[in-house]
ROMAR-743412 format. One line per 8 residues: their letters; for each residue z, y, x of C-alpha. Coordinates in steps of 0.25 Angstrom, whole numbers. Example, Ala and Ser with C-alpha at 12.3 -4.5 7.8 and 13.67 -1.06 7.14 Angstrom:
BEGIN
as> 31 -18 49  29 -4 55
END
This chain:
BEGIN
mnarnkll> -84 42 -124  -96 34 -119  -94 19 -116  -94 21 -101  -83 32 -101  -75 23 -111  -76 12 -101  -72 21 -89
siqlvlvv> -60 25 -97  -55 11 -100  -57 7 -85  -49 19 -80  -38 15 -90  -38 1 -84  -38 6 -70  -27 16 -71
gvslffff> -19 7 -79  -20 -5 -69  -17 5 -58  -5 11 -65  1 -3 -66  -2 -8 -52  2 5 -45  12 12 -53
fglgafgl> 19 2 -62  33 -2 -57  32 7 -45  47 7 -44  49 -8 -48  55 -11 -34  59 -2 -23  52 3 -11
lgadepry> 48 -8 -2  47 -9 13  49 2 23  38 11 20  40 14 5  54 19 5  52 26 18  40 34 13
aqiareml> 47 37 0  59 42 7  50 51 16  43 57 4  57 60 -3  62 67 10  50 76 11  51 79 -4
arhdwivp> 66 82 -2  63 92 9  51 98 2  43 94 15  28 90 13  25 89 28  35 81 36  38 67 31
tfngspwl> 53 63 34  61 51 33  76 52 34  74 67 38  65 64 50  50 66 51  43 53 47  28 54 53
ekpvllyw> 23 40 51  14 43 39  7 55 34  12 63 22  4 59 9  12 48 4  25 57 5  18 68 -2
kmmvsylf> 14 59 -14  28 53 -14  34 67 -14  25 71 -26  29 58 -33  44 61 -31  42 75 -37  36 69 -49
fgvsdwaa> 44 56 -51  56 58 -42  60 51 -30  59 36 -32  53 23 -26  42 22 -37  38 37 -35  36 34 -20
rvpaaana> 26 24 -24  18 33 -34  9 39 -23  3 25 -19  2 21 -34  -6 34 -37  -15 32 -25  -18 17 -28
talvlavf> -22 21 -42  -31 32 -37  -38 22 -28  -40 12 -40  -46 24 -48  -55 28 -36  -60 13 -35  -63 13 -49
ffmrrfry> -72 26 -49  -78 22 -35  -83 8 -41  -87 15 -54  -97 23 -45  -102 13 -35  -100 0 -42  -100 3 -57
tseldaam> -94 -7 -66  -85 -12 -55  -75 -1 -55  -65 -7 -64  -65 -20 -56  -63 -12 -43  -52 -4 -48  -44 -16 -54
itassagm> -46 -24 -41  -41 -12 -33  -29 -9 -41  -25 -24 -42  -26 -27 -27  -13 -31 -21  -14 -21 -10  -17 -10 -19
igfgrgas> -5 -14 -28  5 -16 -17  2 -3 -9  -2 5 -22  13 4 -26  19 7 -12  26 20 -7  17 19 6
tdmlvsap> 5 26 12  -4 14 11  -10 17 -3  -10 32 0  -20 30 12  -28 19 6  -31 26 -7  -37 38 -2
faiammsw> -44 30 9  -50 21 -1  -54 32 -10  -60 39 2  -69 27 6  -74 27 -9  -77 42 -8  -84 40 5
wawhqtgr> -93 29 -1  -96 38 -13  -100 49 -4  -109 39 4  -116 35 -9  -117 48 -16  -117 58 -4  -108 67 -12
klwlgffy> -99 75 -2  -88 75 -12  -85 60 -9  -85 63 6  -75 74 3  -66 64 -4  -67 55 7  -62 64 17
allgvgal> -51 70 8  -46 56 5  -46 52 20  -37 65 22  -28 60 11  -27 47 18  -24 54 31  -12 60 24
akgpvapa> -8 46 19  -8 38 32  -15 46 43  -28 43 50  -30 29 44  -38 33 32  -48 42 40  -49 31 51
lavlvvga> -52 20 41  -62 29 34  -70 32 47  -70 17 50  -75 13 36  -86 23 35  -90 21 50  -91 6 48
yavirreg> -99 7 36  -109 17 43  -110 6 54  -113 -5 45  -123 4 38  -129 7 52  -129 22 47  -120 31 56
kiflrslw> -124 43 47  -115 37 36  -103 40 45  -108 53 50  -111 58 36  -97 55 32  -92 65 43  -91 77 34
ipgfllff> -85 90 40  -80 95 26  -73 81 24  -66 82 37  -61 96 33  -56 90 20  -49 78 27  -42 87 37
lialpwyl> -38 97 26  -31 86 18  -25 78 30  -23 88 41  -13 99 35  -1 89 34  -4 83 48  -3 97 54
avqhyvpq> 9 101 46  17 88 50  13 90 64  18 104 64  32 100 59  33 87 66  26 88 80  28 73 83
ffhvffie> 20 69 70  6 67 78  12 58 88  21 50 77  10 49 67  -3 47 74  2 41 87  13 32 83
hnlerfgt> 10 29 68  -5 28 69  -10 25 83  2 17 88  4 10 74  -11 5 75  -11 1 89  3 -4 91
nlyqhsqp> 14 -12 84  24 -1 86  28 -2 71  29 -17 71  18 -20 61  10 -29 70  2 -40 63  -10 -49 67
fwyyipvf> -24 -44 66  -27 -53 54  -15 -47 46  -24 -39 36  -32 -51 32  -21 -57 23  -16 -43 19  -30 -39 14
llatlpwt> -31 -52 6  -18 -49 0  -20 -35 -3  -33 -38 -10  -26 -48 -20  -30 -52 -30  -44 -49 -27  -45 -56 -14
iftipali> -54 -67 -18  -65 -56 -21  -62 -47 -10  -65 -57 1  -79 -61 -4  -82 -46 -6  -78 -43 8  -86 -55 14
eagkrmvk> -98 -51 6  -97 -36 10  -95 -40 24  -108 -48 24  -115 -36 18  -110 -27 29  -114 -36 40  -128 -37 34
rfkgdpds> -128 -22 32  -124 -20 47  -135 -30 52  -146 -23 44  -149 -35 35  -161 -31 26  -154 -37 14  -142 -27 16
natagddl> -151 -15 15  -144 -10 3  -141 4 -2  -128 10 3  -123 8 -11  -123 -7 -9  -115 -5 4  -103 -3 -4
pvflfiwt> -97 -17 -1  -100 -14 14  -92 -1 13  -81 -8 6  -80 -19 15  -79 -10 27  -69 -2 20  -61 -14 17
lvpvlffs> -62 -20 31  -60 -7 40  -45 -5 37  -42 -20 38  -48 -21 52  -43 -7 56  -28 -11 53  -30 -25 58
isrsklpg> -32 -19 72  -20 -11 71  -7 -17 77  1 -12 65  -2 -18 52  4 -17 38  -2 -22 25  -5 -8 19
yilpsipg> -14 -3 31  -26 -10 25  -24 -5 11  -36 4 13  -44 -9 13  -40 -14 0  -48 -4 -9  -61 -7 -1
atllaaey> -58 -22 -4  -56 -20 -19  -68 -12 -20  -76 -22 -12  -70 -33 -21  -74 -26 -34  -88 -23 -28  -90 -38 -25
lhraqtis> -85 -42 -39  -95 -31 -45  -107 -38 -38  -102 -52 -41  -109 -58 -53  -99 -69 -54  -86 -74 -48  -86 -88 -42
rlktalha> -77 -98 -47  -70 -99 -34  -67 -84 -33  -62 -84 -47  -53 -96 -45  -48 -90 -31  -46 -77 -38  -38 -83 -50
llcasllv> -29 -90 -40  -27 -78 -32  -23 -70 -45  -13 -81 -49  -7 -81 -35  -5 -66 -35  3 -67 -48  11 -79 -43
galiapfa> 14 -72 -30  19 -60 -38  28 -69 -46  33 -76 -33  35 -63 -25  49 -59 -30  54 -73 -27  49 -72 -13
makqpphp> 55 -59 -11  69 -64 -16  67 -77 -8  70 -85 -20  61 -96 -25  57 -94 -40  62 -104 -51  54 -116 -53
ffqagmmi> 50 -112 -67  46 -98 -62  37 -105 -51  31 -114 -62  28 -101 -70  22 -94 -58  12 -106 -56  9 -106 -71
tgaiialm> 7 -91 -71  -2 -92 -59  -10 -103 -65  -12 -95 -78  -17 -83 -70  -26 -91 -61  -32 -98 -74  -34 -85 -81
vllmvrre> -41 -77 -70  -50 -89 -67  -54 -91 -82  -56 -77 -85  -65 -74 -73  -73 -86 -75  -75 -83 -90  -77 -68 -89
garvlhfv> -82 -66 -75  -79 -54 -65  -77 -44 -76  -63 -49 -80  -59 -52 -65  -51 -39 -63  -44 -40 -76  -39 -54 -75
tlipvilg> -35 -52 -60  -27 -40 -65  -18 -49 -74  -11 -57 -62  -10 -44 -54  -4 -36 -65  6 -48 -68  10 -49 -54
vafllrpa> 12 -34 -52  20 -33 -65  29 -45 -61  32 -39 -47  35 -25 -53  44 -31 -65  51 -44 -64  50 -45 -49
apvidrtq> 53 -31 -45  68 -32 -45  66 -43 -35  57 -35 -26  66 -23 -27  78 -31 -23  72 -39 -12  63 -29 -6
sarpiser> 67 -14 -8  79 -6 -4  81 0 -18  91 -11 -23  98 -10 -9  100 5 -11  105 3 -26  115 -7 -20
ltelgagn> 120 3 -10  122 13 -21  130 2 -29  139 0 -16  142 15 -16  133 19 -5  130 32 -12  124 42 -3
gpvavfnv> 132 37 9  126 32 22  119 19 22  114 11 34  106 -2 36  108 -13 47  98 -24 50  89 -22 38
krqisygl> 74 -21 35  69 -7 37  64 -6 23  78 -6 18  82 6 27  70 14 22  72 9 7  87 13 7
tfyrnqpi> 83 27 14  74 30 1  83 24 -10  95 31 -4  88 43 1  96 43 14  94 39 28  98 24 30
qhyehegp> 104 22 44  101 10 53  112 3 60  101 -2 70  96 9 80  83 2 81  81 3 66  69 11 60
vdlpsgip> 67 24 68  66 33 55  79 28 50  93 32 56  100 22 65  114 20 68  127 17 60  132 28 50
stthivva> 145 34 55  151 35 41  154 24 31  141 18 26  134 6 20  125 -2 28  114 -12 23  113 -23 32
kegsleav> 107 -37 33  115 -47 25  127 -53 33  127 -41 43  142 -39 42  145 -42 56  133 -35 62  137 -22 54
qaavgdra> 151 -23 59  146 -25 73  137 -12 71  148 -3 66  159 -8 75  173 -6 69  169 1 56  172 -6 43
vkslgtfp> 161 -14 37  162 -20 23  151 -28 16  147 -22 2  138 -33 -2  124 -39 0  110 -37 -6  105 -51 -5
sqhleffm> 91 -48 -10  88 -42 4  99 -49 12  107 -36 14  122 -32 15  129 -19 13  141 -15 21  150 -3 21
vsgpkqh> 153 2 35  165 12 36  165 24 45  170 23 59  184 20 61  193 32 66  200 30 79
END
C-alpha cells in the first residue's frame, strides 16, 4: 500500500469513527422527543404490521402529510433490529453518515487536502448532530439534496453525464422523502448560479431528458400508487401540506422573517466564527462575478465558493418567505455552509488571533451549554460547586483550543474543536440522558402507566401537550383518546366509555371530574418532572 492510499485509509477510519459516535452512539439514551418523532415511528410500525408499503396510516387512518421514504427505511430498520425508539432513528443516522462520506470524497476531488477538515466540520456541526439523530424527515431530504448538489457540481466541472444522472436520481429520492422541496431548491440553486455566471446555457444544459426519466422512475410510482388507494392524497399532500403550509399559518408555525438567522448560526456551531467570514467573502466574490469585474474572471473551478454560497443562501431565503417555519426546514443549507467553511479554511494561510480567540470561547460555551442543559430542562439550578466546575472546565477548554491553534495552526483546528463537541455530546447521552428522558419524553410516562396497572387498557389524555399523546401512542402501541374535541385531528377525541386511566395536567382533579360527570375519579399519583397527574376513571354508572 502506497503512502497516499495509507493516508486515505486512516482518514476514512477517522471519518467513519467520528460519524458513528455523533450519529449512532446512544440513539436510545432518551426516548422520542416532540410530536413528530413518535408519530413517524408509529406510522412505520403500523405499515409494517399491515405489510403495507404504500399507504401510511396513523391509528389506522391514512396519514398523508409526508411521503413514504422515512417509513420505508424505518420499516427496514424494524425488521433488522425490532421495533424500538432507537431503531426509528437509524435511518437519519445512516443518511447523515452517508452525507459526511460524500463531503469527504467531494472535497478530496475538488479541494484536495481539505477533505478531512470538511468531513469533520460537517459531522460535528450542531444541526447535523441534532437532526442526524432524529426520527424525522429532515435529514432524509437534506442528505440526498446535498449529495445531489455535489453531483451537479461534479458534472459541471467534468462534463460526465454519470454525475448528472446521480443528480436527478438523488432529487427523486428527495421527492420521496419530503415532496417537491428538494427539486424546487435544486432548480433555484442551479438557476441562481447560472444567472450569477451570466450563462443561461448552464441551466439549459442541466435539463437532461434521461435525467427527468430517472427522476420520475424513482419518485412517481409511489405517488401514483398512493393516489390510487387514497384519492384525497393529492389535495391533502400538495394543496394543504405544501402550498397552504408555505403560504399560510394554517399549522401554527408562524415566525418572523429573520427567524432563520439565529437558527442558522446555532446550526453551524461550533464553526460559526469561520462560517460567517466564509459567507461574506463568497458573497463579495459573487457580486463581483455578477458585475463582470475583470478581477473575477476566474475559471469555473474557482467559482466553487460562489456555488456553495448560493446553495447555502437559497434554502434560508426560500423558507424565510414561507409563513410556516420550523428549524429543520433549512437543514439543506448546512452542508453547503460546512463545505464553504472548509473551503475558506483551506485557502486561509493563517487564522487571526481574533478568530482563534472567538472560536475558543465558542467551543467553551458549547460545552458549558451542554453541561447546563439538563438543569435547565429540570428547572433546577446547579449546585454552586458544579457551577464552579463548569466555569473551570470552560476556561480549560477555551485555553486549550486557543494555545493549540496558535501553536500548530489551522491543521489541528478540527481535532481540537472535536474535543469539546465530543465531551458535550457524551455528557448529554450519558449523565444527562435520564434527565432529558424524564423531562422531555413520553417513554417514562408510559413506564409509569405500566406500573399503575394500565396494561393494554384504554388510556386518555386531558389538557396536555400533543407530544405526550403521540409519544404514548408509540410506546403503548394503541390509540390515545383526547378528552378535548379540539385535540389533534389525527388522534381520537372524546371520553372512553369504559374504565380507563387519564393523563392530565397536575392538579386537574376537578376538571376531570367535571368532564366525566358522575363517574368515579381517583388520583393515582403524579409525574412531577412533566407536571402530570394520573387518574382512574370508572365506567358509567348504571341507572
